[in-house]
C-alpha positions, 0 to 999 in steps of 0.5 A, spaced: 147 123 645 153 126 644 154 125 635 161 126 633 163 125 625 169 124 622 169 125 614 175 121 611 176 122 604 176 115 600 177 113 593 173 106 593 169 103 599 166 097 600 160 094 605 157 088 607 151 085 611 154 081 617 151 074 618 149 076 625 142 078 628 143 079 635 143 086 636 135 084 638 134 092 635 132 090 628 138 093 625 143 088 622 150 090 622 155 091 616 162 091 615 165 096 611 172 097 608 177 102 604 184 105 604 185 111 606 191 115 606 194 116 613 194 123 613 187 124 612 186 119 618 183 125 624 188 126 629 181 126 634 180 119 633 185 118 639 179 121 643 175 115 641 179 109 644 176 107 650 174 101 647 180 098 645 183 093 651 190 094 648 192 101 650 199 103 647 205 105 652 210 110 651 217 112 653 219 119 656 220 122 650 213 120 648 214 115 643 211 108 642 214 103 646 216 096 644 220 092 638 212 091 634 210 099 635 217 101 633 217 096 627 210 100 625 214 106 626 220 105 621 215 102 616 212 108 616 218 113 615 222 109 611 218 105 607 211 108 607 209 106 600 209 098 602 206 100 609 198 098 606 201 091 605 205 090 611 200 092 616 193 088 618 189 096 618 185 099 623 178 097 626 173 102 628 166 101 631 160 106 629 154 107 630 153 109 622 157 109 616 156 113 610 159 114 603 158 119 598 161 118 591 163 125 589 165 128 582 172 126 579 171 119 582 173 121 589 169 119 595 168 121 602 167 116 608 162 119 614 163 115 621 158 117 626 160 115 633 155 117 639 158 113 645 165 113 647 164 105 651 161 103 645 164 107 639 171 108 636 177 105 635 176 097 637 183 094 634 189 098 631 190 102 636 198 102 636 198 102 628 194 109 629 198 112 634 204 110 630 201 113 624 200 120 629 207 119 631 210 120 624 205 124 622 207 130 627 215 129 626 217 134 621 222 129 618 217 125 616 217 123 608 215 129 604 210 127 600 208 121 604 205 116 600 202 112 606 195 108 606 192 104 611 186 100 611 180 101 615 175 096 617 168 099 619 164 096 623 156 098 623 153 097 629 147 101 630 144 099 638 149 094 640 149 094 647 157 094 651 157 086 652 157 085 645 162 091 644 167 088 649 166 081 646 168 084 638 174 088 642 177 081 645 176 077 640 180 082 635 185 083 640 186 076 641 187 074 634 195 076 634 199 070 632 205 068 635 211 070 631 217 067 628 222 068 633 218 068 640 217 061 637 225 060 636 226 063 643 222 058 646 226 052 642 232 056 645 235 058 638 237 065 641 241 061 647 248 063 644 247 070 643 244 070 650 251 067 653 255 071 649 252 078 651 251 076 658 253 081 663 254 086 657 252 093 656 245 093 652 244 086 653 237 087 657 235 091 651 234 085 646 227 083 645 227 076 643 220 074 644 213 078 644 211 081 650 219 083 651 220 091 653 227 090 650 228 097 645 232 092 640 228 086 636 233 080 635 231 080 628 235 086 628 241 083 632 241 077 627 241 082 620 247 085 623 251 079 624 248 076 616 251 083 613 258 081 616 257 074 614 263 073 609 261 065 608 255 069 604 258 075 602 265 074 601 267 080 596 266 086 593 262 082 588 256 080 592 253 085 597 247 084 602 243 088 599 239 081 598 237 080 605 234 088 607 227 088 608 227 080 609 227 078 617 224 071 615 230 069 611 235 073 616 231 068 621 231 062 617 238 062 615 240 063 623 235 057 624 240 053 619 247 056 621 247 056 628 247 048 628 253 048 623 259 048 627 263 051 621 258 057 619 260 064 618 255 066 624 259 061 629 265 065 627 261 072 629 258 070 635 264 071 640 265 078 637 257 080 637 257 085 642 263 088 639 259 088 632 253 092 636 257 096 638 260 098 632 253 099 629 252 104 635 259 108 633 256 107 625 249 111 627 253 117 632 258 118 627 253 118 621 248 123 625 254 128 625 255 128 618 251 134 614 249 129 609 245 125 614 243 130 619 239 134 613 236 128 611 229 129 612 228 136 611 221 137 608 221 140 601 214 143 602 213 150 601 213 151 608 221 152 608 221 154 616 220 147 618 225 145 623 228 138 626 224 134 631 227 133 637 224 126 637 230 123 634 236 127 638 239 123 643 236 117 642 240 112 647 246 108 644 245 102 648 251 098 647 256 103 645 253 108 651 251 115 650 246 118 645 245 118 638 244 125 636 239 123 629 235 118 625 240 114 620 234 110 617 236 102 616 237 103 608 243 108 609 245 104 615 246 097 612 251 099 607 256 102 612 255 097 616 256 091 611 262 095 609 266 092 614 267 085 612 272 088 608 276 089 615 275 081 616 281 078 616 280 072 611 286 068 614 283 068 621 276 067 618 279 060 615 281 058 621 274 059 624 275 066 628 272 073 627 279 078 627 279 086 624 285 087 620 284 094 623 281 098 629 274 099 627 272 105 630 279 108 628 277 105 621 270 109 621 273 115 623 277 115 617 271 113 612 264 116 615 265 122 611 265 119 604 261 113 606 255 118 608 256 122 601 255 115 598 248 113 602 246 120 601 247 121 594 244 114 593 238 117 597 237 123 593 238 118 587 232 114 589 227 119 590 228 120 598 227 113 599 231 110 604 228 103 603 230 103 596 237 105 598 237 098 603 234 094 597 239 096 592 246 094 591 250 101 589 250 104 595 253 097 599 258 097 593 261 104 594 261 104 601 265 097 601 270 100 596 271 106 601 273 100 606 278 097 601 281 104 599 283 106 606 285 100 607 290 099 602 292 106 603 295 103 610 298 098 605 293 092 608 290 088 602 283 085 602 278 081 598 
C-alpha cells in the first residue's frame, strides 16, 4: 500500500458523520469541509484524478478548453476574491482525514490517499486545473487572494463500486444552465442567422457541451454595452451590467421580442461589433500600459510574462491578439463606441457609425489605455473593480466624444 499524505493549511474545519453504514467494515464515513487558499492546494493532486469520470481537456497551448472552464480561469485571474462565492468547490475522497489546530489560530488538514482507484479528486477537476493554470502563469494577481472550498469524504475501506457511484452522482449534478435552455427555445436563432457564414461564427458556444471558445453570454454583453436605448449618453454607463450575465441574458430575452428594441437595431451589425472587440483587444495589448499590466510586484523581480496569453486567436477579426486584456478593462473601451453611433439613424431603427470604428480606434486607443490602466492602479490592481465602477467608462466615452468633436462631429 502506497500511502501519500497532503497537508493543507486551513483556519477552520468541520466534519460530520454521513448517515450511511454500507461500507461493511464498521467504519462510518464522514464529510469534512474547509476553505483553503488556492495557492495552498498541492500540485500533486493532479496525479490523483483517476476516480473522476470528467477529465478536463486542453488546447494545443495547454490551456483548458470550453467556455465554463475558461470562465473559471477568468474569475480566478480577474476577480479572485469572489471565486469562493462563485464556485462549488472541489470534492476529495480519502482513506483518512485529520485536522490539527496550531498556535495562533492556524490549522492543518492532513488528507491520506492510498489507492488511486479509490481515492483522489472525484469532482471539481476543471476547477483544480483552472487553479493550476492561473497559478503557473507569472501574470497572475499578486497578491492572489483566492480561496476554494474543499469537501473531503473520509471513506476508509470503501470498495471501487461505491467510489464509482459517488463519482457518477457528483458529476451528474450539474444543472442545465440558462443559455442552454434559451437555445432550446430558439432565443438565439437571430444571432445565428446574422452570423451565418462569417468568420468566428463557429466559435460561439450557445449551450453546455458546445466546443466553441466564445460564450454566447459574452456576445450578448458586447451588444448590451452598445445599446443606447439603455445607455444613451455620458450620464449613464453600462458598468451596471459588469459581472451580471443573468441580467444581460434576461434583458436580451425580453428585448428580442420587441421590434423597436435596441438589440434589434444592433443585430444586423453584430459581426462588425465582434470584429471591433477583437480590434480593441489587439490594439490594447500593444499599448505599454496594458502590456505591463500584470507584472509581479513580488520581491523576485525577474518574473517574465507568460507565453500563454500571447497570440490568442482573434476569431472574428482574424490574426492573433498579442496579450491578455481583462474584461474589466475591455468593457469600458468597447462601451465608449456608443458615442460613435448616429442618433438620427438609431431613431430610424438602424445602427450606423459616425466614423469608421477602426479609424476611430487608432486615434483613441492610447488615451483609453491610459485611462483604464490608471483606474486599474487606483483600484489596487483589481480589473473586476474597474469593470464595476463608472470612472473608466466615463473617461473612455469622453475620449471618443472629444475625438469626434475635433472632426466637427457632435454626438450625445
